[in-house]
N, C-alpha and C positions, 0 to 999 in steps of 0.2 A: 623120376628125373635124375639125370647124372649130376651130382653135386660138384664133380670135378670141373665142370664147365660153367660153374656159377660166375656171373660177371657182377661188377660193382657199378653203381650209377656214376655217370660222368662227374668228375670233380671230387668224388669221394676219395679219402686217403686211408690207407691201412695204418693202424696204430703201431703195430710191431714192425717197424722198418728196420733194416739191418743196422742203422746207426743207433737206434734206441735199444736194440738187443745188446750191442756192444757196451753201451753206457750202463745198462742194468747189470750185466755180468761184472763189469769193473767195480760198480758200487758194492755188490755183494762180496767180491773178493777183498776189497779194502776193509769192510767190516769184519770179515773173518780173520784178516791178518792182524787186526788189533789184539786179538786174543784176550779180551777182557772177561774176567770170570770171578765169581764169588759164590757163596753158599748161604742159604737161609739159616739163621740161628734162632735161638729161643730168647734172645735179648733185644734191647731197643737200639736204634741207630742214630748216628749223628753225622751231619754233612755240612761242615763249615771249617773255619780256621784254615785259610790257605789250603783248602781241601783238594785232594786228588781222588777222583772216583772212577777208576777203571773197572766198573763192575757191570756184569750182565748175568742174570740168573743167580740167585743169592741164597746165603745161609743166615738167618735173621737174628736180631737183638732187640731191646725194648724201646719204643718210641714215646717221646713226651707228647702228651695231649696238647693240641692247640699250640704247637711249638712255633716260635717266631721264625722269620726267614733265616737261612744260614748266614753266618758271618764270615768275613774273609780275613780279618785281622787275628793276630795271635790271641789266644784265650788263656787268662791266668787261672790256675787251679787254686782253690781256697786252701789255706793252711791246714784246715781240718781234714781235707781229703789227702793232702800230702803226708799228714801224720797218721793216717789210717793204718792200723796194725794188720799186716798181711802175713801169709804163711806160704812157703813154697811147697811143692808137691812132696818134698823130702822132710818137711816139718821145720824148716829154718824160718825164723821170724824176721820180717823186714818192713820198711816203710819207704815210700817214695822220697821222703825227706832225708833218708839215709844217703841219698845220692845228690845232695844239694850242690855239690861241686862237679857233677857229671851231666852229660847229655844223655837222656834216657829214651830208648825206643821201646814202647809197649805194644805188643802184638797180640790181638785177640784171635784165637784160633780154636779148632776142634779136631779130634782124631779122625772124624768121618768126613772132613772137608777136603776135597781134592785140591782146590787152589791153595789151601793152607799148606798142604804137603809139598806142593810145588815151590812155594815161597820159602820154606824152612832152610834149604841149603844156602840161599842168598842171605838170610838173617845170620846164619852161622858164620858165613864168610865176612859179613859186615862187622860182626862182633869181634872176630879175630883181627880184622884190618884196623879197626879204630879203637880197640880196647886200651891200648897204650896211650892214646891221646885223650882218654876220658869218656869213652862211650860205654854205656851199660844197656844190654838188650834183655828185656824181660818178656817171656811168653805168658799169656794170661789164659789159663784153662778154667772153664766155669763148671761148677758142680752140676748144673741143669743140662748143659750140653753133653756131659759125660756120664749121665745117669748116676751121679754121685759115686763113681768108681775110680778112685785115684790110682789103683794098681794098673788099670788099663792105660792110663796116661803115662805112668812110669815105664811100662813095657814099650809103648809106642815111642817115647822119647829115646829110649835105649836103642831101638832098632833103627831110628832115623839119625842116630849119632848127633843129637842136639846137646850142646854142652853149655848153653846159657840157662839162666834160672827160669823155672816155670812156677808161676804163682797159681795156687789153687784157690779160686775165688767163688764166693757164693752170690756174686752180683754186687757186693758192696763197693767195689772199685769199678767194675765194668759199666754198670748202669750210669753212675755219675759222669764218667768219661764221655760216654755216648751222648748224654744229655747236654753236656757243655758245648758240643759242636752240632747238635741237632742232626745227627747222622742217621742213616737208614739202618734197618735191622739185618745187616748182612755180615758175614765173615769171609775172609780175614779183614780185620781193620787194624791199622797201625797209627800210633801217635808219636811224633817226635817232640820231646819235651826238653826245653832249654834249662840251663843251670838255675835260672831264677823261677822255675816252675810254671812256664807258659807253654801251652801246646802251640808249636810254631808250624807244624805240618800235620795233616790228617789224610790218611789213605783209606779208601773203601774198595774192597775187592783187590785183585792182583792181576797185573799184566806182565808176563815175562819179558815183553818188549820195552816196557817203559817204567814200571814200578822200581826195579832195582836202581836204575840210574837216577831217577827222581829222588829216591830215598837217600842215596849217597850224597846228592847235592844238598838236601835238607840237613843231613847230619854234618856235612862239611861247613855249611853256613852257621849252624848252631855252635859247632866247636870253635869256629874262627871268631865268634862274637866275644871278643876279649872283655868287653864292658860288663858282661854278665858272669865272668869267671870269678 
């Protein structure tokens, strides 16, 4: 029997009408245009605090068991965490509390994460643009994401022309940050921290179309909050 002459019962409607095809194609195009991306890491994630989560496909971090629902208000960091002794990839000692009069952007990343690489030039630009107004950008490279190989991170940073400080972390800072906002285990993740030690904006993943502008807005708002200066 010739299937090309197949007829449909009276009143039956074809699902894939021209209008539905056009709408479906438009929907997929819109999703693709958003360009949301992230990478799975080996840490736990946090999703709260006026959070922005432009992520799909991820690099993960550690999740808190039975975590409560995400919060949307700024989250205060305990003084113990702000006074935690850290070390940069070059051996310089520092603490978040060293920047009590600054707005700090902490970015969790890895050398093998594509979206992290894409985001770095924007962070370099952000650092240059707002440094004189009191912004500090800190990259957070973790020992477990980098197979405990600091030289690989140093080489990578040099080739990418990154001139902000890179903290070499064993999870002592990364895990508590993620747990404070109940975020997902993906990278990159960024935290905008106000002068008084509150996470005022949290980003999961990276979208070249939206993340840079949203982060600039968050940094501007934090810098302009004179009551916390």
